[in-house]
C-alpha positions as CSV (number, residue, x, y, z in Angstrom):
1,M,34.1,-39.4,34.1
2,S,36.7,-37.2,32.3
3,G,36.9,-33.4,32.7
4,G,34.6,-32.8,29.7
5,L,30.9,-32.4,29.4
6,P,28.7,-34.3,31.9
7,E,26.8,-37.3,30.7
8,L,23.2,-36.7,29.7
9,T,20.3,-38.9,30.4
10,P,18.3,-40.1,27.3
11,E,15.6,-37.6,28.1
12,Q,18.1,-34.8,28.4
13,S,19.7,-35.9,25.1
14,K,16.3,-35.7,23.4
15,R,15.7,-32.2,24.7
16,V,19.1,-31.0,23.4
17,V,18.4,-32.5,20.0
18,R,15.0,-30.9,19.9
19,A,16.4,-27.5,21.0
20,V,19.2,-27.7,18.4
21,G,16.6,-28.7,15.7
22,A,14.4,-25.8,16.7
23,V,17.3,-23.3,16.5
24,L,18.3,-24.6,13.1
25,A,14.7,-24.4,11.9
26,V,14.5,-20.8,13.0
27,L,17.8,-19.9,11.4
28,L,16.8,-21.5,8.1
29,L,13.4,-19.8,8.2
30,G,15.2,-16.4,8.8
31,A,17.6,-17.0,6.0
32,G,14.8,-18.0,3.6
33,L,12.8,-14.9,4.5
34,F,15.9,-12.7,4.0
35,W,16.4,-14.3,0.6
36,V,12.8,-13.8,-0.5
37,L,12.7,-10.2,0.7
38,G,15.8,-9.4,-1.3
39,A,14.5,-11.0,-4.5
40,E,12.9,-7.8,-5.9
41,Q,16.1,-5.8,-5.3
42,R,18.2,-8.5,-7.0
43,A,15.8,-8.5,-10.0
44,I,16.0,-4.7,-10.4
45,N,19.8,-4.8,-10.1
46,A,20.1,-7.6,-12.7
47,M,18.1,-5.6,-15.3
48,E,20.0,-4.1,-18.3
49,P,20.3,-0.3,-17.4
50,G,18.2,0.8,-20.4
51,K,15.4,-1.6,-19.6
52,R,15.6,-0.7,-15.9
53,A,15.3,3.0,-16.7
54,A,12.2,2.3,-18.9
55,V,10.5,0.2,-16.1
56,F,11.3,3.0,-13.6
57,Q,9.9,5.7,-15.9
58,Q,6.7,3.8,-16.5
59,S,6.3,2.9,-12.9
60,F,6.9,6.5,-11.8
61,A,4.4,7.8,-14.3
62,T,1.8,5.4,-13.0
63,F,2.6,6.4,-9.4
64,E,2.3,10.1,-10.2
65,S,-1.0,9.8,-12.0
66,L,-2.5,7.6,-9.3
67,C,-0.8,9.0,-6.2
68,G,0.3,12.5,-7.2
69,E,-2.6,14.1,-5.3
70,Y,-4.2,12.4,-2.3
71,P,-5.8,9.2,-3.7
72,G,-8.1,8.5,-0.9
73,E,-8.0,5.8,1.8
74,A,-8.9,3.1,-0.7
75,L,-5.7,3.5,-2.7
76,L,-3.4,4.5,0.0
77,S,-1.9,1.1,0.6
78,N,-1.3,0.7,-3.2
79,C,0.6,4.1,-3.2
80,R,2.7,3.0,-0.3
81,R,3.6,-0.2,-2.0
82,Q,4.5,1.6,-5.3
83,A,6.6,4.2,-3.3
84,R,8.6,1.4,-1.7
85,F,9.1,-0.2,-5.1
86,L,10.3,3.0,-6.7
87,R,12.8,3.7,-4.0
88,R,14.6,0.5,-4.9
89,F,15.7,1.9,-8.3
90,P,19.0,3.8,-8.6
91,E,17.1,6.1,-11.0
92,C,15.0,7.3,-8.1
93,D,16.8,10.7,-7.6
94,V,16.2,13.5,-5.1
95,A,12.9,14.6,-6.8
96,C,11.6,11.0,-6.9
97,R,12.5,10.4,-3.3
98,S,10.7,13.6,-2.4
99,E,7.6,12.4,-4.1
100,V,7.5,8.9,-2.7
101,S,8.5,10.0,0.8
102,R,4.9,11.1,1.3
103,Y,3.9,7.4,1.2
104,S,7.0,5.7,2.6
105,G,7.0,7.3,6.0
106,E,10.5,8.6,5.6
107,P,11.5,12.3,5.8
108,T,12.5,14.2,2.7
109,R,15.6,15.5,4.3
């Protein structure tokens, strides 16, 4: 035996291969999830600025009409989702962030 790694039994080799395979699967799953979660932001960033501004204005108007005053429990999750979406836009300024913060769980300041 040389000064390197000890020899593994066939059973130990199988365990190592399984462990490495499991780690690789978890890493690939994590990378895929990270990619999917960033897809919406990439789509917003890829929009032509004029179109992006129009989408933002329309989305914000819908948010204000639906969520401007307390919408009730039935629509609360929808308002939270719309708030998270609006915060992704560079057009969401201080006033916008103040409005959506009521649903995003983040402080206004």
